[in-house]
C-alpha positions in Angstrom: -40.9 62.0 97.6 -43.9 63.7 96.0 -47.3 63.8 97.7 -50.4 64.4 95.6 -54.2 64.3 96.1 -55.6 62.2 93.2 -58.9 60.9 91.9 -57.7 57.5 90.8 -54.7 55.2 90.7 -53.9 52.5 88.2 -55.3 49.1 89.3 -51.9 47.4 88.7 -50.0 49.9 90.8 -52.6 49.6 93.6 -52.4 45.8 93.6 -48.6 46.0 93.8 -48.7 48.4 96.7 -51.3 46.5 98.7 -49.5 43.2 98.0 -46.2 44.8 99.3 -47.8 45.2 102.7 -49.5 41.9 102.7 -53.1 43.2 102.3 -53.9 40.5 99.8 -57.7 40.4 100.6 -57.8 43.7 98.7 -55.8 42.5 95.7 -57.9 39.4 94.8 -59.9 41.8 92.5 -57.7 44.7 91.4 -60.5 46.3 89.4 -62.7 46.4 92.5 -59.8 47.8 94.6 -59.4 50.5 91.9 -63.1 51.3 92.1 -63.0 51.5 95.9 -60.1 54.0 95.7 -61.9 56.0 92.9 -65.1 56.1 95.0 -63.3 57.4 98.1 -63.8 61.0 99.2 -60.1 61.8 99.4 -57.0 59.9 98.2 -53.4 61.0 98.6 -50.5 59.2 97.1 -46.7 59.3 97.8 -44.4 58.6 94.9 -40.6 58.3 94.6 -39.2 58.7 91.1 -42.7 58.0 89.7 -43.2 54.7 91.7 -46.2 54.5 94.0 -44.7 54.1 97.5 -47.7 55.0 99.7 -51.4 55.8 99.8 -54.0 57.1 102.2 -57.7 57.2 101.5 -60.7 58.5 103.3 -64.5 58.3 103.2 -66.5 61.3 104.6 -69.7 63.3 104.5 -67.4 66.3 104.8 -69.3 67.6 107.8 -69.6 65.2 110.8 -67.5 62.2 110.1 -64.2 61.3 108.4 -63.3 57.6 108.2 -59.7 56.9 107.5 -59.9 53.7 105.4 -56.2 53.0 104.5 -52.8 54.3 105.2 -50.2 52.1 103.6 -46.5 52.5 102.8 -44.1 50.1 101.1 -42.1 48.2 103.7 -38.8 49.7 102.5 -40.2 53.2 103.0 -41.8 52.6 106.4 -40.3 54.6 109.2 -39.2 57.4 106.9 -42.1 59.8 107.5 -44.2 58.8 104.4 -47.1 57.5 106.5 -47.1 60.6 108.7 -47.1 62.9 105.7 -50.0 61.0 104.1 -52.0 61.0 107.4 -51.3 64.7 107.9 -52.7 65.5 104.5 -55.9 63.6 105.3 -56.2 65.3 108.7 -55.6 68.7 107.2 -58.3 68.1 104.5 -60.8 67.0 107.1 -59.7 69.3 110.0 -63.2 70.8 110.2 -64.8 67.4 110.8 -65.5 66.4 114.4 -65.3 62.6 114.2 -62.1 61.1 112.8 -62.5 57.3 112.9 -60.4 54.3 111.8 -60.2 50.6 112.4 -56.8 48.9 112.6 -55.5 45.5 113.6 -53.6 44.7 116.8 -50.0 45.5 115.7 -48.2 47.6 118.3 -46.4 49.7 115.6 -49.8 50.7 114.1 -51.2 51.6 117.6 -48.1 53.8 118.3 -48.4 55.4 114.9 -52.1 56.4 115.4 -51.7 57.4 119.0 -48.8 59.8 117.9 -51.3 61.3 115.5 -53.8 62.0 118.3 -56.1 59.0 118.0 -57.3 57.1 121.1 -59.0 53.8 121.7 -62.8 54.3 121.9 -63.0 53.1 125.5 -60.5 55.8 126.6 -62.8 58.6 125.4 -65.6 60.2 127.4 -65.2 58.2 130.5 -66.4 55.0 128.9 -69.6 56.6 127.6 -68.6 56.1 123.9 -68.9 52.7 122.2 -68.0 51.5 118.8 -69.6 48.7 116.8 -68.5 47.1 113.6 -69.9 44.4 111.4 -67.6 42.8 108.9 -69.1 40.4 106.3 -67.2 37.4 105.0 -64.5 35.2 106.4 -61.7 37.7 106.7 -59.7 37.6 109.8 -58.8 40.7 111.9 -56.2 42.1 109.5 -56.8 43.3 105.9 -54.4 40.7 104.6 
């Protein structure tokens, strides 16, 4: 497996990867997805024999906040350390940033993954003094798919 920080990824490859994990809301417009990835602050890919098997991307001001937008790994590669390696590259890149934020759905496996990486639920931090708010436009449900 090869990990690499990149500036862009082919729209077809992206759509295929996102489709493989069921995130079809992103793949309705592959060109827009490619622009979103290209406009991200940091993108790291995982490839096996040239095939895109995973991707993580972040948006940041590179000072006070780093938002982890996506970490996705093809189902056949999940549980092999690819996701951990992608996340580790993002965390290393933004190690100097105080706030490391993400939103995820309610899957136990995802919660375990992020907790193992040092993330906590907002309500568990600061004795309940910290709150998070989100506004999501459109009719998407709770998951990206």
